[in-house]
C-alpha positions as CSV (number, residue, x, y, z in Angstrom):
1,X,0.0,0.0,0.0
2,X,1.5,3.3,-1.0
3,X,1.3,6.5,1.0
4,X,-1.2,9.0,-0.3
5,X,-2.2,12.4,1.0
6,X,-5.1,10.8,3.0
7,X,-3.2,8.1,4.8
8,X,-1.0,8.5,7.8
9,X,2.6,8.1,6.6
10,X,3.9,7.5,10.1
11,X,2.1,4.1,10.2
12,X,4.2,2.7,7.4
13,X,7.8,1.9,7.0
14,X,9.6,4.3,4.6
15,X,11.3,1.6,2.6
16,X,9.4,0.8,-0.6
17,X,10.3,-2.9,-0.6
18,X,8.6,-3.5,2.8
19,X,5.1,-2.1,2.1
20,X,2.1,-2.9,4.4
21,X,4.3,-3.4,7.5
22,X,3.4,-1.3,10.5
23,X,6.0,0.3,12.8
24,X,6.6,-1.9,15.8
25,X,7.1,0.7,18.5
26,X,4.8,1.9,21.2
27,X,5.8,4.3,23.9
28,X,5.4,2.7,27.3
29,X,6.4,4.8,30.3
30,X,8.1,3.2,33.3
31,X,5.4,2.2,35.9
32,X,5.4,1.4,39.5
33,X,2.5,0.0,41.7
34,X,0.5,2.4,43.8
35,X,1.2,2.2,47.5
36,X,-2.5,2.0,48.3
37,X,-4.4,0.1,45.6
38,X,-1.5,-1.5,43.6
39,X,-2.5,-0.1,40.2
40,X,0.3,0.4,37.8
41,X,0.9,4.1,37.4
42,X,3.6,6.0,35.5
43,X,6.5,7.2,37.6
44,X,6.0,10.9,36.6
45,X,2.4,10.9,38.1
46,X,2.3,11.5,41.9
47,X,-1.4,11.0,42.5
48,X,-3.0,7.7,41.6
49,X,-5.9,8.1,39.2
50,X,-7.6,4.9,40.6
51,X,-7.7,5.6,44.4
52,X,-6.5,9.2,44.7
53,X,-3.5,8.4,47.0
54,X,-0.6,10.8,46.6
55,X,2.8,9.1,46.7
56,X,4.5,9.6,50.0
57,X,8.1,8.3,50.7
58,X,7.5,8.2,54.4
59,X,4.7,5.7,54.0
60,X,7.2,3.1,52.6
61,X,8.9,2.9,56.0
62,X,5.9,3.1,58.3
63,X,2.4,2.3,57.0
64,X,0.8,3.7,60.2
65,X,2.5,7.1,59.8
66,X,-0.1,9.9,59.1
67,X,0.7,11.3,55.7
68,X,0.8,15.1,55.4
69,X,0.2,14.8,51.6
70,X,-2.9,12.7,52.1
71,X,-5.0,14.7,54.6
72,X,-3.4,13.0,57.6
73,X,-4.5,9.5,56.6
74,X,-2.0,6.7,57.1
75,X,-1.3,4.2,54.3
76,X,-2.9,1.4,56.4
77,X,-6.1,3.5,56.8
78,X,-6.1,4.3,53.1
79,X,-5.9,0.6,52.2
80,X,-8.9,-0.1,54.4
81,X,-10.8,2.8,52.9
82,X,-9.9,1.6,49.3
83,X,-11.4,-1.8,50.2
84,X,-14.6,-0.2,51.5
85,X,-15.1,2.9,49.4
86,X,-12.9,2.3,46.3
87,X,-11.0,5.5,47.3
88,X,-8.1,6.2,49.7
89,X,-10.2,8.7,51.6
90,X,-13.5,8.1,53.5
91,X,-16.5,9.8,52.0
92,X,-16.5,12.5,54.7
93,X,-13.2,13.8,53.3
94,X,-14.3,13.7,49.6
95,X,-14.0,17.1,48.0
96,X,-17.2,18.4,46.4
């Protein structure tokens, strides 16, 4: 299949003898599991889109430590809240 003005030229190899072959690269950022829910999130994102937990280095050492970044909730409490409410925070702390 030849490139025309209506086709996306970036989907095809530029060599003429290898037509109809798609490029085999896809950008996949480095990911790490969320401390609270375990969802795979990119390293450059600090707040988990699944449970709303903000990454806190102090929570790695002590799960019972109240996190300043997470409204004073400890990681242990956040895990319990996620199991009950599907969010790191209890409903009384949800922002409207």
